[in-house]
Each structure stands twice: as C-alpha cells, then as structure tokens.
N, C-alpha and C positions, 0 to 999 in steps of 0.2 A: 684508738690508735695512741701511739706516746710518741712523742718528741724527744729527742735528747740532742740539744743546741749546744757545741762547744763554744764557749766566750773566750774572751782575753784570759792569758795565764792559767789556762787549762781549767778553767771553771765549768760548770754545767749547770744549764737549767732544765728541771724536770717539769713536764707537762703532761699529766694525764689526761686525755681527751676521749670523748666518746665516739667510738668506733662509726662512722659512716657507713650505712648499709647500701649498697648500690643494688637496688632488685634486679637491674637488667644485666649484672655482672655475671657472665658463663664462665669466663676463663678462657685462656688459649691454650689449646692443645695441638701439639705437633704432628706432622705425619708420622714422624718415628713412634711419639708413643701410642698413637691409633694403631700403626701396626703391630707394637711390642703388644698391645692390650689382645689382640688376636693371637698370638702366640701363648700368652698366660692364659688365654681361655682353652687353649687347645691342650696346655700342659706340655707341649714340646713344639719344636720348630723343623720344619721339612728343611733341607740343605738351600734350598732356593731361598726360603724365607730366612735362614739365618744370615746368608751373603746380603741380601737385601737391607736387612736391618742394620749389618756392620758397616755398609755403604753410607746409608742415613745418618748412622752414629758419628762417622767420620766427618760428614760434611757439617753435622750438628756442633760438633767438637771446635771446628774450624770458626764457628760465631760464637759460641758459648763459652769456651774457656779463655775468660778474660777477666780483669780486673772489674769490670763494670758490673759482670754477672756473677761475681764471686758473693756466697751467702755465707760461707764460715771456714775455719781452717782449723785441722787438728794436727797431731804430732806427725801421723804418717800421710793424711792427704787434704784435699780441698774440694769443696762441696759448689758447685756451680748451678744456677737456675735454668733449667730446660723449657718449662713452661709451667702452666697453673695445676698440672698432675705428678710430674715427675722431677726430680733433680738429678745430677751427675756428680759422682764421686770420683775423683782423678788421684792416683797414689803421687805422691812427691818423688819423681824420679827424673833424671834428663830425658828419658824417652818413654811414651806410653805407646802401645801396640793395639789394643782393642780388636784382635784379629779374629776371634771366635767368642761364642756364646757358650760359656763354660758351664751355666747353670741358671735355674729361673726359681722363682720362689716356690715353695710349697705349701705357704700359708702356716707357717709353723707358730707364728706368734700373732696370729689374728685375736686371740684371746687379750693382748695387751693394748689395751686403748689409747694410750698415750705414747707408745713406742714407734718412733718413725727412722728407725736405724736400720730396719732388716733391708737385706739386699734384694729388690724384687727381679733384678736379673743381672748376672756377670758377664761381662765381655773381656775375660781374660783380667786385665789391669785396671778396668774400670767398671763402676758399679752403677747400677739404675736404682733411685731410692725413692718413696714417696714424697712428695712436697708438703712440708709440715706447715705451710704458712702461704699459700698460693696468693693472697691479697693483702696480706698484712705485713707489718715491721714485725722483725724477729729482736728479741731481748736476751741474751744469755745471763746465765747465772754468773755471778764474778764479774772480773773485769773482761770485755771483749777482746780477743784477739787482735783485732786491728787497732785496739787503742794500747793496749799491752806494751807493743812493741815501741812505741813513742813516748811510754809515761814511765816518770821514776817511782821510788817506793812511796813517796808523799803523795804524788796525784794519783796512783792507783788506790790508796787508802782513801783519799779525797773521793774518788769516784765511788768507791764501794759505800761510804756513809751519805753523801749527797744526794744519789742517783739511784745505785743498785737496792739499797734497804728500803727506802721509801717507796718505791716502785713496788717490790715484792712483798712488802707488808701490805700494799692494797690489794693484792690478788686475792680473789673469793676462796674461800674456804673450801669449795667443792674441788678446785682446781689441785689444791694438795692432798685431798681425799682420794682424787684419780691417782696420783702419783703412787701413794702408799698402796691402794688397792693391787697395781699392777705389779709392785715389789713383792707382794703377798702371793699375787698369781706366778710370779717367776720363780718363787721358793718352792714351788709344786712340779716345776718342770726340770727334767733331767735329759742327757742325750743317751741316757741307759748306763752311763759309768760316773760322769760328773755332773754335778750341779750347775746352774747357771746363774750369772750376776750381771747386772748393768755397770758400766765403766763409771765408777765415781771419782776417778783422779781427775779429771776434767772437770771442772764446774760448767764450763761452757756447754758440754753434752745435755744439760738441761736448759731449755728455751722457751721463753714467753713470747706467747702468738696470740694476739687480741687478750682474752682473760684466761686462756688455758697455758698451762705447763705442758712441755712434750719433751721426750727423750729422744736424745740422737747417739750416734757411733754404735759399734759392734757391742755384741752380749758375749761375755766370755764364761769360760769354763773353770771351775775349781770344785777340790775334794771336799771343801767347807759345807756342812749342811746347814739349810737356811742362810745362805749368804747376804742375803738383802735385809738390811736392817734399820731401824729408826737411826742407829749411830752415823751409818753412811748417809743418811738425808742431813743429819745434823752438818756433817763434814761438807756437804756440796752446798748447802744454802748457807751456812753461818760461818765456815770456818777458813775457807781458802780464796784467795784472790783469783788464783788461776792454778794450773796442773802442779807449781812448784811453791809457790809462797802462801804462806798463811798470813790471816789479818791480825793487825795490831788490836788490842781492845777499843771499840769504838767510845765518843765521848758526847756528852749532851744527848741531844734529841736522838741519835743515832741508837742509841740505847733503847730506848722505846720502840723504834721501829724493829730491832733485832729480836726484841722480847715479842713483837708480834708475829714474826715468822716462826720464832720457836713456838709459840703458842699454837699456831695454825698446824705446824710440824707435828707436833706431840697430839693433838686432837685427831688429826687425820691417821697416825700410826696406832693410836692406842685404840680406836674405834674400829680399824682394819685387822686389830691383833697382831700388828707386824712384829715380829720379835725386835726386842731393844737392843740387843748387841752387846750387852753389859758382860757377857761370858767370855769375849775376847778382850784380852789386855789393851790392844791398841785402840779398839773400841770405846773401852771403857775411858781411856786417853780423850777421845773425842768428847764423850759426855762432860768429862771435868772442865775440859777447856770452853766448850761452850756455854755451859750454864754458869762458871764461876768468873771467866775473863770475857766472853763476850756479852752475856744478858746480864751479870753482876746479881745472879740468885744465890744467895745466902745458904739457903738449905743444903745440909752435905748429898751430895750426888746418891751415894748408895740410899739413903732415906727418900729421896726423890724416886728413885727407880722403882723402889720397893712399893711405894703408893700408888705408883703407876700399875704397877703389877696386880695389886690388889683390885684395883677399879675394872681392869681386863677381866677379872676372875668372877668379880662379884655381880657385874653388870652385863650380861652376855647381850642385850638387844643392842644394834649400832647405835641407835637413837639416843637411849638413855647412857650409853657410855660416853658418849660426846658430850653431853650434858654434864657428868659427873666429872668428867675430864677437864672441862672449861672450868667448871666450878671450883676443881681444886688447884688449877693453875692461876687462875684470879686470885686466889687467897695468897698463893705464894709471892707473887707479884701484886700485893695491892696497894703499893706504894706509889706504883706508876699510873696515873690516871688516863694515859692513853692506850692500857690494855682494856 
C-alpha cells in the first residue's frame, strides 16, 4: 500500500509500504452485483429481471453516490464504489434517470488485461464497470483530480516531482510491459470501419493499484492506423500534469526518477514492438519534449528512435530485445547513477 499524507504548506510525504495481504479477505458483493452477474451469464435480461435491477440500482445510488464513495472523476462523469466487484459511473448532469437496461457487455475487450473502462452494463445514463482495486488504494498518473482543484501551478509541479515521479519510478517493469502489450493488442482491433485507441488526453485514466497499472475510461474510434504508440505513453506518464497542463522540466533528483520511468516505458514498448509514433508530427513533438526537456537526454531524438527501431528489427525474441534495449538506454544515460 502507498500512503500520501498532506503536510503543511501543501508538502507531501511519500511512503511506499508493503501491501498487507489479508488471506481471509473475500470482498463484499452487493445484491445488485449478484443479480447483475446472473443476467450477464444469461446474456440478456427478462423484463422482470430488468425492473428488479433498476430498483436495486436506484436504492444503491441513494447510498453510494456521495463524496465518501467517490473513486475518481473525469470530464464527463464521476465513478463511485459499489462493492469489491463493480463500480458505478454517473454522468455529470443535473438529473440521472437510470431507468432502463440499455446494454450489457459482450466481452469485446477481454484480451486487454489492464483495461477496466469497459461498460459491463449500461442503465441508460449510468454505467457499471469492473472494480479495478477492491481492497487497495488507487493512485492516478499525474496530479489527481481531487488535488488539482485546490493546487496552484507550483504545487502541482511539486506533487509531480516529489510524489508522482518517485512512486511510478518504483513500479515493476512487468507493469509497464502489461500496458504496452495491451496497446499492441488494441492496435489489432477495429469496429469494422475505425481503429481503436485508449484515452491518452487525461493521465488520470492510468491508475496504479498495488503494483499494477490499470487503464480506465472509454476507448475511442479513429481513422488512424496503429493509433496506440510509444509516444502516447510518453505523453501520459512523463509530459502532463492533467488533461490541460504540461509539466515544467523537473529539477535535481526528479530528473533521475523521470529517466527511470522513461527507461521502463521504452523497454516495455520496444519489447512489445509497439509503434514508436514518430511518423506523426505531434507525436514526434512528444518525443522531443520528453527526451530533451524532461529527461535531459542529449542524443538527437531522430538518432535515438532510429537506434530503437534497429534493436526491434535485430532482436525478435522479447527477452533479448529487452536486454539490448536496456543496455542501449544505459549507455545513453550512463552519467546518472540512479538509472
């Protein structure tokens, strides 16, 4: 578990702690979730089942839609905890109806192991999603929405350097690998006409729970082939404070932590053969900003990208590709002992 404790003058104490495992923990599953599981297994709901679920949902919302149960907040909606299995996503508007079961999951994204944004069931303007962290604290990438509202620019930058960077620099390589693999998997999927991509605009859509990084929010449609790229991950993890603000170049020890995250991202992406994204002008801009400003890497970005492509092509086996990518990055940032 990770504790982030606010101190005076908006300073924060970062403490990575070993997650205590409670062997007797089975989680709490509400009556609503149990009834929903029956309908999901059937693949459809009878009229009586639908009405019963709607009644249960309305009762649930009276108890769960509160500040105490709020798990996260996006541009369009808020997410509240239901139980250890599911969460509730409510649109931001003056009145919520939730008066019909309009859709249930067909398991379209079951191959995506880190994605938790799929709607398990839609009740018109309320959605049910899998609970990505039933018994652990959640830490989003960037500055959390609940802190962002009361922070000025300096405080946001301070959180980024003192809390976010050290924390995500300590996340295991396998967690970044899993994210990159899901990006590759999503690149293979279409809706018949358009390609699909994760929402990289809001870094809070990527969340650390325990030692795993998971992806939230909706998947979007695009005409762009291979829309999920390494550049997108660099933007999410190393470039943005929130949906609208980019970070200032970090200073001191923070540069070393940024480089650690950069290294893990590049190893994960290169090993998974994730497109680098350099063919897109805006994505190439992300490469320049992250390598030159955030990570203070002196090697020209075009040369850096070309070297990574060569490693991808020369070493097909994942383990060897990971080793060679790691070796290469170590030579590029060899002056930093923390890498």
